[in-house]
C-alpha positions in Angstrom: 37.0 4.1 -2.0 37.0 2.0 -5.1 40.3 2.0 -7.2 40.1 -1.2 -9.1 37.4 -0.6 -11.9 33.8 -2.2 -12.1 34.4 -5.8 -11.7 33.7 -6.9 -8.0 36.6 -8.1 -6.1 34.0 -10.2 -4.1 30.4 -11.4 -5.1 28.1 -13.3 -3.1 25.4 -15.0 -5.2 22.2 -16.2 -3.6 24.3 -17.3 -0.6 22.5 -19.7 1.7 23.3 -21.7 4.9 21.0 -24.2 6.6 21.9 -26.4 9.7 19.5 -28.8 11.4 16.7 -27.9 9.5 17.2 -24.1 10.6 18.2 -21.6 8.0 21.0 -19.2 9.0 21.2 -17.4 5.8 18.9 -17.2 2.8 19.3 -15.8 -0.7 22.3 -13.2 0.3 23.7 -11.3 -2.8 25.9 -8.6 -2.8 28.9 -7.1 -4.7 32.0 -5.5 -3.2 34.4 -3.3 -5.5 38.0 -3.4 -4.7 39.1 -0.8 -2.1 35.5 -0.5 -0.6 34.8 -0.8 3.0 31.4 -2.5 4.0 29.6 -2.6 7.6 27.6 -5.8 8.0 25.1 -4.8 10.7 21.9 -6.4 12.2 20.5 -7.7 15.3 22.0 -10.7 17.3 21.1 -13.8 15.5 20.7 -12.1 12.0 23.4 -14.2 10.7 26.4 -11.7 10.4 29.1 -14.0 11.7 27.8 -16.9 9.7 28.2 -14.8 6.6 31.8 -14.2 7.4 32.3 -18.0 8.1 31.0 -18.8 4.5 32.9 -16.2 2.8 36.3 -18.0 3.8 34.8 -21.4 3.6 35.1 -22.2 7.4 31.3 -23.3 6.6 30.1 -24.5 3.4 27.0 -22.9 1.7 24.1 -25.0 1.4 23.0 -22.8 -1.5 24.6 -20.3 -4.0 28.4 -19.5 -3.8 30.9 -16.8 -3.6 33.0 -15.4 -6.5 36.5 -14.0 -5.9 37.9 -11.9 -8.8 35.2 -13.5 -11.1 36.3 -17.2 -9.7 34.1 -19.4 -8.0 35.6 -19.8 -4.7 35.0 -23.6 -4.7 37.5 -23.8 -7.6 40.3 -22.4 -5.1 42.1 -24.4 -2.3 40.9 -23.3 1.0 44.5 -22.3 2.2 44.9 -20.0 -0.8 41.3 -18.5 -0.2 42.0 -17.8 3.4 45.4 -16.2 2.6 43.6 -13.8 0.0 40.6 -13.3 2.4 41.9 -12.8 5.9 39.3 -13.1 8.9 40.0 -11.6 12.3 37.7 -12.9 14.8 35.8 -11.2 17.6 38.3 -12.7 20.0 41.9 -13.4 19.0 42.3 -17.1 18.9 46.2 -16.8 19.2 48.5 -20.0 19.2 50.4 -20.7 22.4 54.0 -19.1 22.3 55.5 -15.9 21.4 54.0 -13.0 19.4 56.5 -13.7 16.7 55.4 -17.4 16.2 52.0 -16.2 15.7 52.8 -13.5 13.3 55.2 -15.9 11.1 52.6 -18.8 11.3 50.4 -18.0 8.1 53.4 -17.4 5.6 55.2 -20.3 7.3 52.5 -22.6 6.2 53.3 -21.6 2.5 57.1 -22.2 3.2 57.8 -18.5 3.6 59.9 -17.4 6.5 59.2 -13.7 7.5 62.3 -11.9 8.6 62.5 -10.6 12.1 62.5 -7.1 10.4 59.3 -7.8 8.8 57.6 -9.1 11.8 59.0 -5.8 13.7 57.4 -3.7 10.9 54.0 -5.6 11.3 54.0 -5.3 15.1 54.8 -1.6 14.8 52.1 -1.1 12.2 49.6 -2.3 15.0 51.0 -0.3 17.6 53.0 -3.2 19.3 56.7 -2.2 18.8 58.9 -4.3 21.2 56.3 -7.1 21.8 57.9 -9.7 19.3 59.4 -11.8 22.1 56.3 -11.5 24.4 54.4 -14.8 25.3 50.9 -14.5 24.2 49.5 -15.8 27.4 50.7 -12.4 29.1 48.8 -10.0 26.6 45.6 -8.0 27.5 42.6 -8.4 25.2 43.5 -5.2 23.1 47.0 -6.4 22.7 45.9 -10.0 21.7 43.5 -8.4 19.2 46.4 -6.3 17.7 48.5 -9.3 17.5 45.4 -11.2 15.5 45.3 -8.2 13.1 49.0 -8.5 12.7 48.9 -12.1 12.0 46.4 -11.6 9.3 48.1 -8.8 7.7 51.1 -11.0 7.4 49.5 -13.0 4.8 48.9 -9.8 2.6 45.3 -10.3 2.3 43.4 -8.8 -0.5 40.0 -8.5 1.5 40.1 -8.1 5.3 37.1 -9.6 7.1 36.5 -8.2 10.8 34.1 -9.9 13.0 33.1 -7.3 15.5 37.1 -6.8 16.4 36.2 -4.2 19.3 33.2 -5.6 20.9 35.2 -7.7 23.6 37.5 -4.9 24.2 37.1 -2.0 26.9 36.3 1.2 26.0 39.7 2.6 25.9 41.2 -0.4 23.9 38.1 -0.1 21.6 38.8 3.3 20.4 42.5 2.6 19.9 41.9 -0.5 18.0 39.3 1.1 15.7 41.4 3.9 15.1 44.3 1.5 14.0 41.9 -0.5 11.8 40.9 2.5 9.9 44.4 3.8 9.4 45.5 0.3 8.2 42.6 0.2 5.8 43.4 3.6 4.3 47.1 3.1 4.3 46.9 -0.2 2.5 43.8 0.4 0.3 42.4 -2.8 1.6 38.9 -4.0 0.8 37.0 -4.8 4.0 34.0 -6.2 5.4 33.2 -5.6 9.1 30.5 -7.2 11.3 29.3 -4.5 13.8 26.2 -4.1 16.0 27.4 -0.5 16.4 25.5 1.8 13.7 27.7 4.8 14.9 31.0 2.5 14.3 29.5 1.6 11.0 29.1 5.3 10.0 32.7 6.2 11.1 34.3 3.2 9.3 32.5 2.1 6.4 31.2 3.8 3.1 28.5 0.9 2.5 26.3 -1.1 4.8 24.6 -4.8 4.3 21.8 -4.9 6.8 20.8 -8.5 7.7 17.5 -9.6 9.6 16.8 -13.2 10.2 19.3 -14.4 7.7 18.3 -12.3 4.9 19.3 -9.1 3.3 16.9 -6.1 4.6 18.9 -3.4 3.0 22.2 -2.7 1.2 23.7 0.5 -0.1 25.7 3.6 0.8 26.0 4.1 4.6 24.3 7.4 4.6 21.3 5.9 2.5 20.9 3.1 4.6 21.2 4.8 8.1 20.1 8.4 6.8 16.8 8.7 8.3 16.5 5.8 10.6 18.4 3.0 12.1 17.8 -0.4 10.1 19.1 -2.3 13.1 17.2 -1.1 16.1 
């Protein structure tokens, strides 16, 4: 639910991405208010993950731009942008070493040392109490995804981007991680954009939906309007 007035915290303006003569995204525009949760849905190859990569400048747009709190994000140092807009990938790409090392990594890049108490607090928040000393090589897929989430939250992002955070998990882990993400979003009043193939998951977790087809916006609006009488994805 929006709690921050009418100015969008995030605005994509005619965003496009072309690669090797192929258009991955074309003219994508939308605005997200602070505290809103959006689902980005569409078939495989529609440009969903490409959009998230553009939002944190892992890739550069070929056209258009993004505004963060009204500021063109090209004016922001990429490290600052990626602290404020945190991306949790589909598969957690953890650094070799301990869980603690991973959680502390982002703040350490800014010269900030997280206390062990804060590390434990973050891990407890993602259901991993007692995991601080574990080697990440010994984690299950669900545990690794939770560490990836804790690592992102350690940066205290303003916006959380989730790229199909449950699709690589088994059913039991998927339900647990989905419930966890929902509780974290609510408790921290985070603004969130979540890529998903699953319309039912979009309905459960988001208030608004952005439907992509062939790199273009097919529909956008409240979830119940977008998916009310039909599925815009299937």
